N, C-alpha and C positions, 0 to 999 in steps of 0.2 A: 504493501499500500503504502504512494505515494504522500509523504508530508513536505509539502511545497509551500515557502514564501514568497511574495509577491511587491516587488516595486516597482511602483509608478514614478514616471516623468513629475518634479515639482508642476502644481497647480493646472494638472491632468490627470485624465482615465483610457492614460496611454500607458498602457507595460512596456520596461524596458528592463527588468531582469527580474529569473525567476532561480530559486534554491532548492532543490530536494533534499533533505537531511536523510532521504534512502538512497546508499549508492548505486548504482549502475549494473554492477553484481549481483546485489540481491536481487534483482526483479530485471535481468537478461529477454527471458524467455517473454515477460510482456510486454502488449503495444505502451506501455504507459510510457509515466514522460523521462528522457533522458538528462540528466541534467550534467552535459557534454562542453560546459563551458562554465567561465567562470571569470564575466568581463564585469564593469560598472554598469554596459551600456553594451545589452543585447539580443535587443529586437530595437530595430532604428525604421522611421515612416515617414512618408512623401509627404506633400504639403497636403495633399487631397483625405489623410490620416490612412492612406492604406499601407500595412506591416512591407516592408522591402525584403526586409533584412532578420534572419534567427541564428541566430549565432548556435543555439543546441541543438536545429535540426542541418544545420551548414549550409542554411539557404538563402538565396537572393533570388527576391520576385522584382517581377517590370512587369505593369499593367498599361491594359490599353487606355483608351479613350471616356470608358465606359466603365470605369474604375474596376475591370474584371481581370486575372491573371492573366499575361501573355505570355510569359513565362518563368515558368521556376527555372533555379542552378542548382544544380545538389551538386557540393562542392567534392570532388573527387570523386564521384559518380556519376553522374549526367545530366540532362535535364528532360522538362516535359512542358509543351510548346503546344498553345489550344485558341485551335479558332472560332469568329462568332459570326452569326447574323448578324442586318443593322439593330437588330430586335435586345441584342444580349443575348440568345440563344448558344448552345451550346454545339458546333458543329462538329468538330473535329479534336482530337487530345494526340499529339507524335509523342512517344518518350522513347530518346535516346539511351539507353547503355554507352557509359564509356569505357568500362571494362569489360565487355563481353567484344562492346561495336556491333550491338545492335539495334534495331531501330522496328518499333512497333507504331502502328496506326489505326486510331478508332475513330469509326466517320461512326454521328449520329444523327441519323436519320427521324428522327419522331420517334417513333417505337422502335424503330428496325437499330441494332447496334450491331457495328460491321467492327471485324481488325482485319488488318492487311485485309481488304477486299473478299473478307468471305464472311457471310450470318453469323451472326455468335448466338444470337438470342432476340424473340422480339417483345417487350414489354407488354404487360397490359394491364389491368383493374385490379388482376388479380395474384396475381404472381406475373411469368411467363413464360412461351415457350421457344424452347432451344432444336436444331436442327441436328440428328443422328442418324448415321447411315449403320442401315441392316446389316448385318455381319452374320445370316445365316438365313434358311429356309429360302423359301418361292421368292421373296423380294429382297433376298442380298443384293449388296450392292447398290438401292434405293436408299433414299433419303427419308423418313418420316421425322413427324416432331414430336417433341415429348414436353406435357408440360408438367411445370413447376409452380407451388400454392404460395405462398407466403401470410405463413401465419403469424398474427399481427399483435401485439400488447394495445390497450388502451391508446396508446399515447403513437401510434402506429412504427412502432419500432421492431422490425422481422426480426422475430423470437423462431421461426421454427421454420424451413424448407423442404415441404413437402411434392416427391412425385406422386404423377397419377399413375403408377405404376412401378413395382419395385423392377429395382434395374440391377440386373447377375452381372458379374463377372465371371471371367476366367481366364486368369494369371498360367502360361504354360511357360517352363524353361529347355528349351531342345537340346540349349546347346551347338545347334549347329551351326554352319558357316551361314549357311543361306537364309535363316532366324536372326542371325545378326542383330540386322539394323534392328526391329522391332523389340527385341528381346531387351538388347538393351539402354534401351531407352527405360526399361519398365524393372526390367532385374538389376542388383548391384554384382560387383566381381566378377562374371560369365568372364570375361576377354580372360583376364589373369587365370585363372584357373579352367576354360579349358583345354582341352589332351586330347588324345588319339583313345578313344571306347576300345575297352580291352574284349577282344572274341568278335567284334562284329568287323562282318564285311556287306551290310549293306548301305546302299550310297547314299540313303538318305537317313541312315542313322551311324554314322561316325565318327562323333564326336560325344563325349563328355566332362562332368567337370572332376576334374583331378586335385584330389585332397591328401597334401603330406603334412602331417602335425609337426612336425618341429620345422618350417617352415613360418615363421609368423602373418606373413603375408598369403600361404594358400593353407592356412587351418582351417578358415571360414569361407566357405563358399556362397554361392550362388542364395541370392538374398533380398529380402524386400521388406519394404516400411509401408503400414496401410493404414488410412484412417476409418475410421468406426463408428456403426451410432446405434443406440441402444435396438437389440431384436436382430441383428446383424448376427449371420450362420457361415461358421466355415470349413471344408472340407481342408486340407492337407495330406499330400503324399509324392511318397518319393520312390524310384529305385533303384537301390545301392547294389557294390559290388564291393568282394577283396578276393585277396589268393591268400590262399593255406599256406605256405611256400614261404610267410614273408618273416622277418625277426621279426619279435615284437616285442616289448622292454613292458616295465612296469613305471615307465618314465610319462609321465603327463604332463600339456605344461597347466599352471595356475590357474586359477578362476581371472584375478589380474587381467593376466594374457590373452586368454578368449576372448573379453570386455574389449581390452587394446585393439583386437584385431577383427573385430565384432564394429567397435567405432569406427576405426580405418577404413573395413569398409562399405561402410553407410554414410560419410558424413557428406561423400563426392555425390552423393546418392539419390534416389528419388524418394516422394511419398505420394505414392497410390498412381502410379504411374508420370508424375510430375516432377520435375526437378526441386532439390529443397530450400533452392534460391525462391525458386516460382512461384512455391505452394504456398510466398509467405514465410517459411520458417526457413532455421538459418541452424548452423553445426551447434550452438547451444542447446538448442534443442535435446538435439539428437545422446548430450553429452549429460544433458540434468536425467534424461532415461535411462541411460545404460552408467551410468559412472555413480549414480546412486548405491551405499552401500546394503540398501536391501536385495537389490538388483545380482551385486557383486555375490552376498551370500546366496542365492537362491541358487544360480550356478551354479554354485562351492558344491551346493546340497545333492543338487541332480549330478555333477560329474561322482558324485562321493557314489551316488546310488549304483549308478555304471558298472564302478569300481569292484564291485561285486557280480558281476554277471558275463557269461562267455564272450568271444569275440571281442572285433577293435571298440576303442570307444566310440563311436561315431553317431553323428542319433541327425533326425530330423528336430526343428526345435522352431517355440511357436512360445515366444511374449508380450502377454498383452500388460498395457500399460493405460490408467486415466487417463483424462486430458489433462491432471497436473504432470503426467510422467510420472505416479508414481505405479510401482509395478503391481499386477492383480495375480500372485500366486494359484488362486484356486481354481484359478481355468489356464494357465500358463502349464507348461512342461514339452519333453523330450521322448520323439520317440526311436529307442532305441535300430540299429541294422538291426535284419536278419538273420541271426546267424548260421548262412549256408552260403561255405565259401569257394568262390570259380562260376557263379552265374549272377546277374539279377536280377532280385526280389525286390517285388514293390510293396510299397507301407501306406497305411494311410491312416488321419484320425479325426476324426469332428468334436473339435470340445463343447463345451460349456456355450449357449446363443448368450454375444454379449448384451450386459445388460446398462451401461451406460455407455457415451461418448469416448470415445479416446485414441489410441493405437496399439498396432500388433508390429509386430515385426520376428518374422519367420526366414530361419535360417537354416543351413548345414554345413555339419563340423566332424572334424577329428580329428582328439585327445589320443591319439596309439601315436608316439613316438613308434617309428620300427613298422609300421603295416602301412602300407599308401591302401584307399577311400576311395573308388567312384561313385561320383554318382547322377544321375541322369533321371528326365523326364520330372523336373521341380515342378509342381502343380499347386496351385493356389484357388480355391472354390469362392469364392466370395456372394453371398446368396442373403443381398442386402432388405432392412425393412425398407419401408416407406420413409423415413427419417434422410433429407443428404444432408444438414444442413443445423446447428442448432448452437443458440445465440445468448449471451447475458447480459447486462449491462449495469456501468455504473450510472449515477443521474444523467452526466453532462455526455453520454455514450462508448466512453472509454469502454470497452470490450472485455467484460471479467473473465469470460471462457468464451473459446471458439471448437467447436467440430464438425468435423465433418468427412463428406467421402472422396474429392479429389474433384466433384464438381463446383467451380468456383461460383461462387455468386456475391456480387460486391455490393447489394445493395443492403441494407442493415440498419441506421440509427434513424428516425423515421422517414423508412424506407428510401432512403439517400445513398448514393453511392459513392463508397469506401476509398479513396487516394492511398493503396498501399505501395508500390514503385519507391523501390528507396527507401523503404519505412516512415515516407510522410506522413499516414494517420492522419488525413483530412478530409472530411467530407465536401463535397461540394452540392450548396444548398440554389445553387441556380444562380440570386443575385450574390453572394459572395459564397467564399469559403471557411468553414471551422476548424477550431484546431481543438480535438475531441479531449487531447490531453490536455490541457491547461481550461477546458471549459469557455474557451473565447472565440468570438471572431476575429480574420483577420484586416477587416476593412470596417468601416465606418457604418452604423444602419444608413439605407436611403431615405428613410422615412423617418429619421431621428428627432425631426423636426415636430413629431406629433409625439413626444412621448420626451420629454426635453428633460426629465425628472428624474432618467436612465441611462447608466452610458449605452455610448454606440455600439463600443464592443459588447455587453455580456451577451448570453444567449438566454432566449424566453425565463425574460426578467430574474435571473440567477432564480429560479424556483421552476429547473424542467419536471419534475414532478407532476405539476400542476401544471405547466401550460406546454404548449409547441410552435413552433415558428417555422408553419409550413415552404417556405420559400426565403424564409432571410428576410426579410419584409420591415417581419410585426410581427411576434407571437401571438400567444391568442390560447384557447379549452379549443382540444376535438368538439366536435357536432355530436352528443349524442339522443340517439333517438329511444322512443319508448311507445310502448305497441298500450294501449288504450286499459290494460289492466295493472300499467303501472311496470309494466319493467322491461329491461333497459336489454334493449334487441338487437342494437346495431351502433359502433361507430364510424364516424367517418374524419380522418385526421385531416381536416380542412384550416383550422384553425380561428374556423368561427365563433366558438364559445358557447353555440346556441347548446338550446335543449327543446325537444321535438316530437309531434306525437305523430306516432304510425297509425295513421285514424283505421288499425286492425285489434281484434283483441288476443289476434294467433300471435306465438311469441317461433313458430317456425321460419325458416330463414328463405323458405322460398316463397311464404305468405307474403313477407316480410318485405322482399324484394322487389315482388308484383305488385305491392301497393304504392313502393317508392317510384316506379319507375310509371307506375300510372300517374302517380302527383298527391296520392292521398295522403299529404301528410301537411301538419301545421304546427307553431307555434305553440309550444306549453307558456297557458296564461303566467305570469308574475301574482304576487300574490297580490300586487295590486292591485290586479287587475280580478282575480278572483273576489276582491273585497268589494269593486265596483258592484262586480255581478249579483251580490248579497243584496246591495243597494238598491237595484234594477230588479229584483223581485220584489222587495220590500214595498218602493215605490209605485206598482204596479199593483200590487195585493190594497195598498191605499186606497190608490186613486182610480186604477180600472185603464185609466193612460199608457200607453207603451214608452217603452223607458231606451233609452242603450247610450253607449260611449263608446273615445275608438283609443285605444292600446297605443304607445309607440315602438319601434323596435329596443330603444334598450327597458321596455318594461312599465312605464309611464304609463298611468290612466287619463284622458280627458277625465273633465266635471262631467256628469249625467246631464244628456239633453232629456229633452220632455216634449212628446207630440203634443202634446194639450188638447189630443182629443181623441176620437177615436183612429185616425189616417194615421199612418206611418210616420214614422220619427227622424226627425232629418237630423242628419251627423257632420252637414258640413261645416258650419262652429265649430265643432268639435276637430276637426283634420284642422283648421285653423288658427285656431287656441294650440295646436303645439307644434303647428309649425311658425307659426309666432315664439316660442317659446326652445326654440331652434333642435326640436324633435322629428325626427323622421317617424310620419304617419305609417303604421304598422297591418293591419285588421278592425274590425267594426263588432263592435257588439251589441246585439239590437232583441230585447222582448216581445214576444207576442201576450199580453196583456187577456185572463182574466173577463168577461160582458156576467154581470152582476142584476137580480129586479130590483127593486125597490126597499127587501126586507135581507139582502146581501147574501141570498142563495144564488149559484155559480150556475146559471142555465147555460152558459155557452164556454168550451173551453179552449186559451188562446194553446194552441198546440206549435210544440218547436220543429218546425218546418218552414225554408223559405217561402215567403208570401211572391204572388205575382204584384202586379205594379198596379194601385189602387190608387192613382192622387198622390200628392205629392211634386216636387223638385227633382226627378229623375237624378239627375245629373249629382244631388247630397243625401240619397237612400244607398241603401245596401241589398236587395232584394235581387235575384239570382238576374233579371232581366236589364239590373245598370251594371250588376258587379266586373270592378274593375273601372269604373267610371271614376270617381269620384278620388282614384290616386290610391287605392289598399292592392298592394298584393299577395297578400296573405287570404287563406281563407276563415269565411267570418263564421262571427258563431250566432247563433240565434234561441234563447230561452225560452220557453215556452215548460207547459204543462199536459202529462197525461191524466185522461180524464174519469172515474171510476164512477158509474151510472147509483145515484143514493137512493132515490125516488121519484115514481111520475105522480105530481097529479093535475087531477081532471073539472077546470071548471067551465061552465058553457060551453062544452062537447072539446075544447081547447085543450090539448095535454102539453103541460109542460115537464120537462125532465132536468132533474138538479145531480149535481156531481157533488163531486168529492177531488183533489187533485193532489198530486206530485208532481217537483220543479222535476224537470228533464232537459238538453238541449242537444244542440246537430250542428256538425260544420259544414257551411255552403260553399261553394264557389256558382262561376255564370252557368255549367251545367247543370245545376241542383245539387239536392243534399249529394253532401262526399263521406259520410259515416253513418255511421248504423246511431239510433235515438240512445240519448245517453243520460244515467241518472246524475241529476247532478247533483248529488249529496254523496254520492261515490267519486265522481269527475271528482268536486272538490279536495277530497280527504286525500285522492291520488297524487291530484297536481301539488297542494301545499305539501305531500313527502318529497312526491323529486324536486321540488325546490328546495330545501332543507335541505338534498344532500348534498355532502361539501364535493367537488373534484377532484 
């Protein structure tokens, strides 16, 4: 855990120095802040407030006329340059690695993302689809699209990436020259241990891995390191061979020697077929996993157990680690070679399925000095679950832990792209870039004038548990959607901070999405609006006239207006009052009153339905025929009653019905009623509960 001390320029909110009381070595494998400079000024800025240097990351940044990064130079490593359209939308990212002398060009064409002119994936509302070449069956060689779904938390952070269908991988090392190109991209140490296969005259099977225990570089043979997820299953297998006339001694290398040989094998290798450096990992990760004393002790114990068996001390090994690189001995193990000299024998094992994110290292070894052993057809069958990647975050976006199976997925914090090249660990939010290690923006807020009491460099008002910043322009809460029973059924990370009703009672996602697509959604009334609804009912019961008011977008409710007759209430004055107060009129609420006789008995019930056009000034009323003409763009609410027949009275042949009533309401727009009839008292109780829920 970092312990950071921030130093700012005098009379300024610009950061100039950061000191970490935790050493770099203590958090070497984490993407946290690395205190690599100890200068009086470690961060500098241009006249527009853009950060142009970071001595801890070793970078300098130049900006274009839109105050967007045009080029980031990383000292001694390379550079990243950006191209934008006139509106500031990123079109291209070019990564040049000075050390490897390579260049990658990423093109962003809307939702289509290309790398070096090859389509990588297509983004969509639920995640992405990516092309994959079919390797078997009738469609072999053709391209299909695999769908990955982003599972997000309430702030829009991608917590899991789920494949629409499990992806099973087969890794096979045959050690032949013809297959060397593909195998050496996945497995480690093949070229060093490849040798003639004893007794084979098959032209397609002439090579195998020849392991010599006395040679530190050849006692470890074919090896592979894979990232794994919960539910993943494996089968490991290999063919082994040794000759009985060799002179075997009791001498074996130490467990430390075996680990050192394994480190040498893996540190230049791959993780799930992706080079360690490209996978965002590094040598220290492998060192941490294998140099741990628990790992050394486990290997030593396994070697001692094998010492008591016949045959050479050679085996197929599998070591599982959790995401903190701690050995999981309960599912790790060693499968010794078959005690049958002079012929190749197959061996295989299927360990217990993985229960948490982590890694597995699979390798063959020979620890019998004096007896050479050959291995061939080393096979790893990886049966993946549906989880491709899992992420956990600190509040400001720093990744606590991340695990995956090698399918690169760069969209993480609030579903923004993380730039990991050269260990930058910065997010591109569109308007500006965010340094998750420091929890600060690298440029000032384009809307800083609207939030003058806050630093233009802070992220989400320094309260990222509650607020999000969808595009780097201004923080806000997500929009929460509730059904009519008060259940939270959906959250949209748009920063609008609203609470809305989906006008259905169902919690099923397909019903909710259907309602949203059909526009069956309305703002959750504020507590002030609920109070005004109570008064509307009270006034209608006392006067028998219709009453209503208009609510503003910030929850403010206008004064109550009345029709002072049995005609429709006119709300134009309420709208004018809100506008004069600097408010934005949002929706109207009006009631349909009951009609009573001279004895106060209800003889006609005011229904909670939008009424037709019956007089009044159309532009100042809110019923269906004139919906939208008064400048309101949210569904209206009509308050009314449900009538229950109480009694009938017949006088002079004329029958009069008397009713008792209960309060009800509904939502409507220009198309008519868009919600079921809702019990008002229940609606009030649910609404107050939603409004009192702290985000």
